[in-house]
N, C-alpha and C positions, 0 to 999 in steps of 0.2 A: 511449490512455486517460489521463485526467487525474485526479490525486488532490490535493486540497488538505489539507495536514496542518497542524494548529494545535497546537503544543506549549504547554500551559497551565502545566504544572508540571514540575520536575525533582526528583523525590524518590526515595529508595532507590536511587540511582545509575541511574535510568532515566527515561524520559519518560512523562508522562500528558497526554492531550489528546483532540482529535477529528480524524477523517479524513472527508472528503467526496468521494464519487465523483461528479465533475461531470457526466458523461454520463447517469447514472441518477438524480441528485439524491438519492442515499442518503447518510446521515450516521450515524456511529457513534462512540462513545467508546472509547478504549483506555487500559489501565492500565500498559502496559509497551511498550518498543520491540519485543519479541518478539511481543506480541499485535498490534501494528500491522502487522508483517511478515506474520503469519498472515492478517489481514484483507485486506490488499492481494493476497496470493497467492490467496486464495479468490475474490476478485472477478475477478481475471485468469482463473482457471480457469473460473469460471462464464460468462465472456464468450467462452470457446472459443479463447483465444489460445494458441499453441504457441510454444515457444522454438526459434528457428532460429539457427544460427551462419553468418555470412557468411564470405567468403574471408579477410578480414583479422581474423577472430575477433570482430567486433562482434556483439552480440545484437540481433536484430530481432524484431518481433512482427507 
């Protein structure tokens, strides 16, 4: 999965900008870093990816 994040402003000690999910062509604005994380997490969950740990501890999808 590929996300393009554009940080347009840094205000109130956080980021504001846009995130684009390249594979789906979806774009959304975010008002904080936490909101960005929630958006990306939601997109990953909708795509059906599950978190798996490899032998060396790396996370793969």
